[in-house]
N, C-alpha and C positions, 0 to 999 in steps of 0.2 A: 229855872233850876228846877229840880222836882224833889219832894220833899217826903220823905217817907214816915210810914205810919198814920195817914190821913185816913184810908181805907183800912178797916181791920176784919169788917163783917159787913152782911147785908143792911144792917142797923146805918151803921156809918153812911151806906150809899142813899138811902131815904131823904135823907135832910136837904139833897141835892134837888129832890122832886114837889111839885105842888099840884095838887088837884089833877093829878096823871100827864102834866105836863112837867118837862127838867127846865128847872128853875135859872137863870142866869145868875152871876155874882152879883148884881145890886140887888135883884128880888130876896138873893137867899141872906145878904144883909139886912135888909128893909125890916124881913119876917121874922127874922132873930132878935131884931132892935138894936141893933151894932150901930146903924146908920139911920139918921131920920131922911125923911125926901127933902127937906130944904138943904141939908150936908151935901146928898146926892147930885141935887142942882147944882149945887158950889164945884163940885168934883166935874159935873159934865160940863160947865161953863169953862173951867180949868182946860181941859181935855179937848173941847173943841178948839180954844185958842192955842193950843200948847203941843196939841195931840199926844200922839201917846198913849199906854194903857192906863184903863179906869185904874188899874190897882195903883201903879206908880201916883198916881194925882191923888188918891184917896190918902196913900202914906206920905208924900210932901206937904200935902194940906194939915196933917197931924188928924186927921178925921178918923183914920183907924190904923191902930198901932201893927207894925209887921207882923209880929208875931200871932196876934188877933188874924191879919188878915189870912196868914198861911191856913188856919182851921178853916176857912170858907174857899179856899180855893184846891179844886180837885187833882188830884196826883197823877189822874189819867181820867179819859172820857168815861163817864161811869155806862155801864149797860143798861140799854133803855128796859124797863119793867113790862110795857104795852105798846102797842101799835101807835098811839096817842104821842106816847114820849119818844119816839123816835124822830118826830115832826115833818113825817113824809103821809100824804094821802094815802089811805086805805087802796084807792083803785089803782094808783100807782106801785103802790107795793104788790098789788094782787097781778097786775101784769107783769111785772118785773118775776113774779115767782112762776109764773106759766110761761115766761120765754125760758126760763130756768128747765124747765120741763120739757119743753117742746123738743131738744138734742138728747135727750134722755130716755131712753127703752124704758125704764123704769126707775122707781127714785125709792129713797126713805126719807124721812123729815129731816135727819139730821145730815145727810148728806144734802139735802137742797139749803141748810141751816149754813153748812161751810162755803157753799157756793153765794147765799145772800149775806155774810157774815152777821147775821142775826141770831137770836137765843131761840133755843129749839122750841120754848112754848111757845113764842110770838110765830115761828114759823108754822108750827102745829095749828095756832089758830088761823093763820091764811089757807093751810090745806083745808080746813074744817068750812069756811068760807064758800072757797073755791068748789069742793066736795058736794053745798047745799046746791051748788050749779047745776050740778050733775054733769062735769065737766074732768070729773077722774074715773078711771076704774082700781079697782081694789084686786092687787095682786096675790097670789098665796104667802104666807109669810115668812120671814127669814129672821134666823136667828142671828144678832151680833152682841160680840163682847163688849164691855162697858166696865173702863178705869181698870182693868182685867180682876175687879171684884168679884163680881155678879154680872148674871146676864140679863140681857134686856129683849124680848120680844118684840121686832118691829115690822112694822105695815109694811107693803112696798106699794106703791101706785104707780099709774101710767094714765096719759093724756088720756080721754074719750075723743070720739070720732069730733064732738062738739067742742071740748076741751084744745084738741089740738087746729081747729078753726080758728076758736078766740084766739088761741097764744101767735097764732098766723097773722091775726090782724092787730095784735100787741105789736108783732114785729114790725108791720106796716107803717105803726106810727112811730118808733124809733127800734133801734135793733142792738141797743147798749145790754149788756149782757153778763155784765159785771158786779161787785159787791151792791147793795142798797147804797145810794148815796146819805148825805146829810143836809140838813136846811144850810142854808148862807150864814143864818143869824149864829147858827152854832160855830161856825168855821168861822166867823167874824170873832167870836167870843176866846176861840183858842188860838187864834191867830196873836191877839193882843196878850193873850196869857203868858205865851211863849216867845215874844218878842226877841228880835236880835239886840235892841237895844238894853234887854233886862240881863244878858249873858255877859259875863267877865273873861276877859283875856289877857292872863298875867304875861310880866316879862318873860317867866320861866316858861310858860306855855309858847308863846312866840317865837322862844329860841330854839324850843323845841322841834315846832315842826318846820323849822326854818334850817335845823340843822344839817342836811343834807346839801344845802347853798353857802355859797361863796356870801355872805352879807355883812358890810361893814356895819358898826355898830351904829354911826348915825342914822342909817337908812332903817334900821330896827325901829330907833326912838321916834320915827316920824311914822312908822308904821302902828305902831301900837295903839295913839290916840284914835290913828283913823280908825281901828275896828273897834275900838272900845266909843265911838258915837254911834256906829250900828248904822249911819247914815250913806253917806258916798263919797268916792275917792275917784282921783283923776291920776291915772300913772302914765307920765310922758316919758320921752326919752329916744334915742337911736334905735335903728332895728338890732335885734338880738341881743339887749342889754338885762333880758330876761324880765321884762313885764309881766308876760304870760304866766309862766312856771313861778314868780313869785305870787301871780293872783292866786294859780289853782294851790300853793301850799298855805296862803293863810286860808283856805275855805276849810281846812283842818282844824284851825287855832281855836274855833268854838266846839268847846267838850259835850255841851249838855245836848243829847237828844231831843227831839220834837214829833208831835204826832201829826201827821199828815192823811187826810181822808180819800179814798179811793174817787171819790166822785161828790158832787156838789148839786144840790136842786135847788132853782131858783124859777120862779115865773113858769113852771109846769114842764121846765126843759133840766135837762142831765147835761153837766160839764164833767167830765173824765179829766179828773186831776192827778192822781197818781200815776208817777213814769218809773218803771223798773229801772230804767238807762241812768235816769238822775236823781233817783229816790234811794237810798241804799239802807234795807232794812236793817234794826237791831234787835237782839234779844230784850223784851220788855221786863222779865223778872216778875210779872204782876200775876194773879188769879184771873186766867181768862173767863171764870165764871162774873168776875167783876167788873171786867174792862171790854167797852164797845169795839167790837172788832171790826168794825167798819172804818176805823181809824188805825194807820200803821205808825209803830214809833221808828223814826229814821235818824239817819244821821242829820245836821241841817244841812240843805239842799243846796248844792254848787252848780250853777247854772251856768255854760259859757255859749254867747253866740259870735259868730266873726262876720265876715264878708256878706254871708248870705242872708244876715238877718236883714228886712225891709219891714215896711209899715203893717202888713198883714199879719207879720208874727208877733205883735203886740197886740190883735185882736183877738178874740172870740172866733177860732176856727171851726165853721160849721159844715160836717161832711154830709152830701145832699144822699150818698147813698144809703150811710147808716141811722142819719137824721137824729146825730147830736153832736154835742161839741167836744172842742178838746181846748183845754185851758193853753194859755199863751204864755210864753215866756216868764214875764213877771209876776203871776199867779204862783206858775210851779216854783218859782225862788223863794216866795214868801217863809220867813223866819230863816233865812239864808242869804247865800250870796248869790249877786248877777254879775256877770263879768262880760261887758262888750270887749270883744277883742279887735285889733286892727279898726280901732273905730275911727272914723273919717272913710274908710273904706268900701261902707255896704252900697248895696244897689240904689239904695235913696240918699237925698242928701242929707249931711249932718244936721243942719239945721232943722230939716222937717222932725227928723229924730227929737231933737232936741225940745222942738216944743212941744212933743209927745209928751215928754217927761217935766215939763215944768211944774206941772200942777201935781202930779203924785209926788215928786222930791220936796215940795212945800209943804204939802200938808196931809203925807203918808197915806193916799187913799186914792185909787184911781177908779174909773168909770168905763163898765165895758156895756158892749150894745148888742142884746140876740136880734135874727135876722127879722123877728118883729117890732122890731123900734124898742123894744123896751131897752131901757137903761137902767142900769144898776151900779151902785159902789162895792166896791171889793177893798180889802185890807193892803196896802202895799208896806209891807214890811220886811225891808232887806239891806244889805248894804250891796250897792249898786255901786259897780267897778268899771272905769273908764280906761282903756289901754289903749294907745297910740304911740305911734311916732312921727305925729304930724304934729304943727305949729298950735297947740290950744288954742291960741290966739285967732288962727285961721280956720278954725272949727266952730268956736259959739263966742258969743258977744259976752260983755264984762256983766250984763243981768243972769246970764247962764251958770257962768265961771263961779258968779257969788252964791249960789245954790248948792256947789259942790264944796263941802265943808272943806276937803283935805287936798291939796294938789302936791304929789310929788314926782321929782324928777328923777328919773335912774339912768344913769350916764354910762360911757363905757368904765372898763374895769382899768386899775393901774396894775404894774409888772407884777407885783406880789401876788394880787387878787387873781391875773391871769395863772400864773405858775400853780396857785393852791387850787385853780379848778382843772388844770390840765392834770395835774397829779391826782384828784380824788376821781377823773373822768379813767385815766390810767387804770386806778385801782377797780374801777367798776369794770372794764374791758380786761381784765387780767394782762397788762400789759405793762413790764417792768417802767417806771418812770426813771427817766435820766436828763436830770435839772438843768446838765451843761448843755446836753444835747437842743433841747427845749429853747434855751437863750441862744443858742446860736441860729435856732430857726428863727427867732424874734428878731434877732440882729438883721438876717438877710431878708426876710419877708415887712416886719412890720418898720424896724427903724428905719430902714435903707429906702423903705417906699412910704415912709410919712403915712402908715396906716395903721389905725385908730384900733385898740382891741375889743373885740367883745367878748361876753360871757358865753355867747353859744361857740366862737370859735372851735376851742379845743375838742368838744363833742363832734364838731362837722370835719374838722382835720382828721382826727382820729378814725373817723368812720370811714372816710377817705382812703384813710393808711390801711385799715384791714380790708378793704374792698379790694385792693391791690397785692397785698399779700397773699390773700386769697388766690387771686388768678395767677400768681406766681408759684402756689403752692410752696410759700414758706414764712416761717414762725412770725407774729408782728412783732414789730420791734422800733425804737425811735432811733433807727439807725437815718444819717444824713440824706442818703438815697429815698428813704422809704418818705419819710418829712417833705422833703424838697417836692417829690413828683406829687405827695397829696396836697401842698400849698398851690403848688402850679396848676392843679385840677378846679382847686376851689376859688382861688381868686382870680379875678379879672383886671387885666391891665388898661385902664381907659384908653380908648385911641380916640375919642371924639369922631365916632363913625356913625353917620347915617346908614348907609346901604353898603353892606360887608360885600355884595356880588358886584357892586362898580369897583372894589377895592382890590379882591382877591382874582377877580378876572374867571377864567374857565380852572387855574390849575390850585385847588384847595391848598391853605396854608395852616400852621398851629396859631393858636394866640399865645402869644407871650406875655 
């Protein structure tokens, strides 16, 4: 949850810094004598045993009152006031600046600041250091408007021949050309601050996000506690029962946004984290002068991985051509939801994947490894959802299933639920709903064939119906003829045939 009124001016920001370095929460509390070193040790011991954020343990142990803690927890990542406060070595920032310069014929400090997502004064300092090494040429002056109130005379720069060679050398080291990264330690603190376990999902909110689906109350009351846990959920049941669409819907149940960095810096390497496909930015409403622009305010992530996922998908992906790393699925899903769809149908054995998850699910942290062999811990803060139509006990042993806190069966729908789904789907497609026609179709194609009703059937049958209507150039309707043709082309009657060529011979026949 984000508190308002924490930062009102630059003076408020300064209390989050010490000696040119940005302080973490523990340092801030000790500096202001709100917490003693001994109390901090108690909280850390509790955190190590039970995991979760330091803030939660400080409150649970009654070491710091919630209202006092709120005064020391920033509403957003504060802007760095010096190169040292970025947490990134100057040499790395200079190399990144040179790479940004390489593909610009000329540039201003403000243009570079927009690319690096750093404050103008810091970029100006970087340019001064680069210019001292005779790596820049100064171009003719250019006039730019600033804040529509006054004009600012800005210098334009370009790389010198020596500067271009240095920039090309920097590109050979790695070709990362995005905003400046944030240090791993700072990423850890913000993931803990924004933990999904700290987010609350009310019954009203859950009903709202599931309102477009036909979800019985008993299922809703089982989903709610699972979301509140912020840990793990196993959805299982027959295919077409709505497991995936429910998993997608609950991704919208968490209302509070989170800050996600463009990239992380660790052991001299850059890991690209922000993903425009899976991370949806939202307006911040904060003064950009005070906020660190290396972070993007987004909806809580919803990452979905299906049958294509393998062991490599869960490790850092090193690009040998660009020479930097891409974050794995679970790192991109931090503070959000990670859905493993069609679990058990991946290219790798489910037991191998489950073994990979055992430690992170238990400790709320994961370990990643660089291609240099250096290993480091990263936070594992996400609601992980396993969705499968296979038998859970055929996929995992009791030890793993014990670590999945909530296991929910989603079965076939009943007659009334099926009719309501059909009615809503007709409304979405602009087709007049006829309950009598649908009940007649159900009698012929479900009850007579002892066929169970799946939540996905109305959508699929109506799509087949509309395909035929377009082919015949008639208006789609729930006529017996269109419904029967739609069902006949959708359902396949079991024949227990292994090789149809031997049955059909040379003359093709329609399946009935």
